[in-house]
Backbone as CSV, one residue per row, in Angstrom:
resi,resn,N_x,N_y,N_z,CA_x,CA_y,CA_z,C_x,C_y,C_z
1,MET,10.218,9.187,15.612,9.856,7.816,15.740,10.724,6.974,14.852
2,THR,10.974,5.746,15.284,11.753,4.817,14.530,10.806,3.859,13.776
3,ILE,11.022,3.698,12.545,10.300,2.758,11.715,11.158,1.494,11.533
4,ALA,10.663,0.390,11.995,11.463,-0.844,11.878,10.953,-1.684,10.713
5,ALA,11.962,-2.107,9.908,11.696,-2.957,8.736,12.375,-4.317,9.065
6,LEU,11.557,-5.404,9.138,12.150,-6.718,9.417,12.356,-7.395,8.077
7,GLU,13.713,-7.612,7.790,14.081,-8.282,6.474,13.357,-7.631,5.251
8,SER,13.569,-6.402,4.994,13.012,-5.681,3.963,13.445,-6.215,2.672
9,LEU,12.832,-5.775,1.578,13.327,-6.088,0.236,14.751,-5.624,0.066
10,SER,15.557,-6.261,-0.708,16.978,-5.894,-0.779,17.165,-4.663,-1.724
11,PHE,16.069,-4.230,-2.376,16.177,-3.005,-3.261,15.170,-2.010,-2.721
12,GLY,15.424,-0.717,-2.860,14.567,0.354,-2.421,14.755,0.730,-1.013
13,LEU,15.779,0.165,-0.329,16.066,0.566,1.033,16.458,1.979,1.174
14,GLY,17.137,2.587,0.218,17.506,3.979,0.167,16.274,4.836,0.106
15,ARG,15.344,4.464,-0.687,14.142,5.271,-0.852,13.281,5.198,0.415
16,MET,13.255,4.015,1.060,12.521,3.846,2.330,13.222,4.752,3.399
17,ALA,14.464,4.748,3.487,15.168,5.678,4.419,14.936,7.099,4.196
18,GLU,14.892,7.496,2.895,14.659,8.829,2.555,13.273,9.199,2.857
19,ALA,12.274,8.376,2.575,10.910,8.724,2.920,10.688,8.815,4.440
20,ALA,11.362,7.968,5.222,11.267,8.038,6.664,11.798,9.385,7.143
21,GLU,12.964,9.781,6.635,13.641,11.051,7.044,12.733,12.184,6.641
22,GLU,12.126,12.220,5.429,11.310,13.234,4.978,10.071,13.373,5.877
23,SER,9.646,12.324,6.510,8.503,12.291,7.404,8.894,12.536,8.788
24,GLY,10.199,12.821,9.078,10.592,13.059,10.436,10.862,11.835,11.270
25,HIS,11.089,10.699,10.608,11.314,9.438,11.286,12.682,8.905,10.912
26,ARG,12.988,7.789,11.580,14.282,7.119,11.317,14.030,5.707,10.916
27,LEU,14.657,5.152,9.945,14.453,3.807,9.461,15.494,2.883,10.099
28,CYS,15.014,1.737,10.591,15.934,0.774,11.187,15.605,-0.617,10.583
29,LEU,16.602,-1.162,9.924,16.488,-2.493,9.336,16.910,-3.582,10.280
30,LEU,16.079,-4.557,10.607,16.496,-5.710,11.398,16.727,-6.820,10.457
31,THR,17.900,-7.439,10.507,18.195,-8.442,9.511,19.105,-9.548,10.177
32,GLY,18.872,-10.740,9.648,19.699,-11.878,10.037,20.846,-12.103,9.144
33,ASP,20.945,-11.364,8.003,22.070,-11.473,7.032,22.286,-10.159,6.386
34,ARG,23.193,-9.312,6.942,23.460,-8.032,6.401,23.975,-8.069,4.946
35,SER,24.605,-9.158,4.532,25.206,-9.230,3.219,24.156,-9.197,2.125
36,VAL,22.933,-9.484,2.477,21.828,-9.519,1.457,21.588,-8.009,0.982
37,TYR,21.960,-7.076,1.829,21.745,-5.685,1.563,23.011,-4.936,1.166
38,ARG,24.035,-5.703,0.930,25.364,-5.148,0.725,25.393,-4.054,-0.388
39,HIS,24.793,-4.304,-1.534,24.819,-3.316,-2.607,24.067,-2.046,-2.193
40,GLU,22.867,-2.273,-1.740,22.009,-1.085,-1.343,22.703,-0.302,-0.240
41,LEU,23.239,-0.903,0.781,23.931,-0.156,1.860,25.119,0.521,1.354
42,ALA,25.851,-0.084,0.363,27.055,0.590,-0.112,26.756,1.908,-0.884
43,THR,25.536,2.022,-1.349,25.196,3.241,-2.118,24.675,4.410,-1.188
44,LEU,24.454,4.080,0.068,23.873,5.045,0.997,24.969,5.602,1.913
45,PRO,24.709,6.885,2.384,25.595,7.423,3.396,25.533,6.526,4.648
46,PRO,26.644,6.375,5.375,26.670,5.459,6.561,25.574,5.755,7.557
47,ASP,25.151,7.047,7.663,24.121,7.351,8.671,22.678,7.394,8.116
48,ALA,22.401,6.867,6.952,21.116,6.916,6.294,20.056,6.079,7.041
49,LEU,20.481,5.013,7.659,19.552,4.213,8.474,20.314,3.446,9.467
50,ASP,19.626,2.780,10.408,20.239,1.932,11.398,20.087,0.497,10.949
51,VAL,21.038,-0.327,11.119,20.966,-1.766,10.814,21.229,-2.504,12.116
52,VAL,20.265,-3.430,12.415,20.454,-4.248,13.634,20.515,-5.695,13.168
53,ASP,21.603,-6.330,13.564,21.818,-7.723,13.298,21.133,-8.548,14.323
54,VAL,20.166,-9.315,13.892,19.343,-10.178,14.901,18.912,-11.480,14.146
55,ASP,18.763,-12.496,14.914,18.232,-13.778,14.352,16.724,-13.533,14.135
56,THR,16.390,-13.250,12.868,15.035,-12.946,12.527,14.153,-14.166,12.526
57,ASP,14.692,-15.341,12.760,13.895,-16.572,12.835,13.533,-16.843,14.283
58,ASP,14.038,-15.973,15.246,13.744,-16.189,16.640,12.875,-15.031,17.119
59,PRO,11.599,-15.304,17.336,10.647,-14.255,17.720,11.100,-13.568,18.976
60,GLU,11.631,-14.206,19.905,12.074,-13.558,21.141,13.228,-12.544,20.928
61,ALA,14.231,-12.938,20.076,15.252,-12.115,19.720,14.731,-10.819,18.977
62,VAL,13.788,-11.030,18.106,13.209,-9.888,17.426,12.504,-8.958,18.373
63,ARG,11.733,-9.568,19.350,11.082,-8.717,20.343,12.084,-7.905,21.157
64,ARG,13.160,-8.542,21.568,14.224,-7.782,22.361,14.783,-6.676,21.483
65,ALA,15.053,-6.911,20.174,15.627,-5.904,19.303,14.602,-4.773,19.110
66,LEU,13.383,-5.072,18.942,12.344,-3.972,18.783,12.227,-3.210,20.112
67,ALA,12.274,-3.899,21.190,12.121,-3.164,22.508,13.274,-2.227,22.751
68,ALA,14.430,-2.532,22.129,15.587,-1.688,22.342,15.641,-0.451,21.474
69,LEU,14.712,-0.376,20.435,14.669,0.767,19.546,14.102,1.958,20.290
70,PRO,14.552,3.160,19.869,13.974,4.396,20.460,12.494,4.439,20.109
71,ARG,11.722,4.946,21.155,10.271,5.013,20.975,9.828,6.469,20.835
72,SER,8.645,6.685,20.391,8.054,8.047,20.297,7.963,8.681,21.664
73,PRO,8.164,9.915,21.774,7.981,10.576,23.128,6.605,10.229,23.678
74,GLY,6.556,9.943,24.990,5.278,9.622,25.593,4.859,8.218,25.481
75,SER,5.548,7.396,24.617,5.216,5.995,24.460,5.782,5.199,25.617
76,SER,4.967,4.350,26.131,5.442,3.529,27.282,5.495,2.052,26.986
77,THR,4.909,1.679,25.906,4.836,0.273,25.527,5.762,-0.065,24.337
78,PRO,6.641,-1.025,24.490,7.538,-1.344,23.371,6.741,-1.950,22.254
79,PRO,7.142,-1.761,21.003,6.443,-2.368,19.863,6.431,-3.870,20.003
80,THR,5.362,-4.536,19.555,5.252,-5.968,19.658,4.870,-6.488,18.263
81,PRO,5.726,-7.434,17.694,5.302,-7.992,16.415,4.013,-8.708,16.479
82,GLY,3.162,-8.463,15.489,1.922,-9.149,15.437,0.776,-8.612,16.335
83,ALA,1.097,-7.538,16.979,0.115,-6.886,17.901,-1.074,-6.373,17.025
84,SER,-2.277,-6.288,17.596,-3.380,-5.805,16.860,-3.249,-4.367,16.597
85,ARG,-3.811,-3.977,15.450,-3.677,-2.556,15.041,-4.677,-1.689,15.787
86,PRO,-4.177,-0.415,16.143,-5.154,0.505,16.762,-6.189,0.869,15.650
87,PRO,-7.392,1.272,16.143,-8.461,1.575,15.141,-8.108,2.718,14.241
88,ASP,-7.257,3.683,14.614,-6.930,4.829,13.762,-5.722,4.555,12.862
89,SER,-5.242,3.313,12.797,-3.964,2.999,12.076,-4.395,2.845,10.553
90,PRO,-3.417,2.921,9.644,-3.720,2.756,8.245,-4.331,1.369,7.950
91,PRO,-5.139,1.259,6.863,-5.778,0.010,6.552,-4.779,-1.010,6.213
92,ASN,-5.095,-2.300,6.378,-4.257,-3.450,5.984,-4.137,-3.342,4.436
93,TRP,-2.865,-3.304,4.021,-2.660,-3.084,2.567,-2.831,-4.360,1.768
94,GLY,-2.769,-5.527,2.398,-3.075,-6.769,1.691,-1.942,-7.236,0.696
95,SER,-2.330,-7.440,-0.519,-1.450,-8.067,-1.511,-0.285,-7.157,-1.891
96,ARG,0.798,-7.814,-2.438,1.971,-7.042,-2.900,1.594,-5.964,-3.958
97,ALA,0.666,-6.325,-4.884,0.247,-5.399,-5.898,-0.390,-4.162,-5.267
98,ARG,-1.228,-4.345,-4.249,-1.850,-3.276,-3.582,-0.739,-2.455,-2.850
99,ILE,0.213,-3.133,-2.223,1.212,-2.421,-1.487,2.017,-1.535,-2.453
100,ARG,2.345,-2.075,-3.655,3.109,-1.314,-4.648,2.304,-0.079,-5.087
101,ARG,1.026,-0.270,-5.324,0.154,0.818,-5.808,0.147,1.924,-4.742
102,ARG,-0.114,1.499,-3.459,-0.231,2.467,-2.342,1.090,3.121,-2.046
103,SER,2.167,2.373,-2.116,3.486,2.950,-1.774,3.765,4.042,-2.790
104,GLY,3.470,3.839,-4.058,3.769,4.848,-5.116,2.903,6.086,-4.879
105,CYS,1.661,5.893,-4.571,0.728,7.080,-4.477,0.914,7.770,-3.126
106,CYS,1.417,7.169,-2.130,1.636,7.746,-0.863,3.006,8.452,-0.707
107,GLY,3.870,8.277,-1.722,5.143,8.913,-1.667,6.228,8.122,-0.954
108,THR,6.006,6.864,-0.684,6.912,5.995,-0.041,7.766,5.179,-1.075
109,SER,7.563,5.426,-2.327,8.395,4.791,-3.362,8.500,5.824,-4.509
110,ALA,9.238,5.424,-5.548,9.436,6.357,-6.600,8.227,6.126,-7.605
111,GLY,7.060,5.789,-7.159,5.943,5.542,-7.984,5.327,6.740,-8.575
112,SER,4.113,6.619,-9.061,3.447,7.599,-9.868,3.105,8.880,-9.136
113,GLY,2.933,8.828,-7.824,2.557,9.906,-7.071,1.129,10.278,-7.219
114,ARG,0.277,9.391,-7.702,-1.173,9.662,-7.764,-1.788,9.745,-6.371
115,ARG,-2.980,10.353,-6.235,-3.610,10.417,-4.983,-4.043,9.086,-4.470
116,CYS,-3.818,8.856,-3.182,-4.239,7.579,-2.558,-5.739,7.469,-2.388
117,THR,-6.186,6.220,-2.498,-7.567,5.910,-2.125,-7.506,4.781,-1.157
118,ARG,-8.496,4.599,-0.375,-8.520,3.487,0.617,-8.351,2.080,-0.087
119,GLU,-8.833,1.980,-1.257,-8.741,0.719,-1.989,-7.374,0.505,-2.544
120,GLY,-6.585,1.498,-2.677,-5.217,1.461,-3.227,-5.194,1.537,-4.668
């Protein structure tokens, strides 16, 4: 599966790509300005992630870029930004502090590695 990051933070991109690969997925960054990620991209192998240049202020351009990404086997519906979550999807993480806590405990950042709880 491809994991799309729309204008991700300019730091930690390498760890996100590594976590995606460890999970059997591929990270794809959609960005309107690749130069924002210049330092981070320079530290990574060229094939660590895919970078798609797209006008991220144009919802239709983003939809087209997402629709062009490889999908999971058996998937027939392209991803749609803002689509409602399926009932079995992870809980909404909410605030940035909660995201940082959950990212660390779920192994998607270099955080503490403590066991995740629903509350984060």
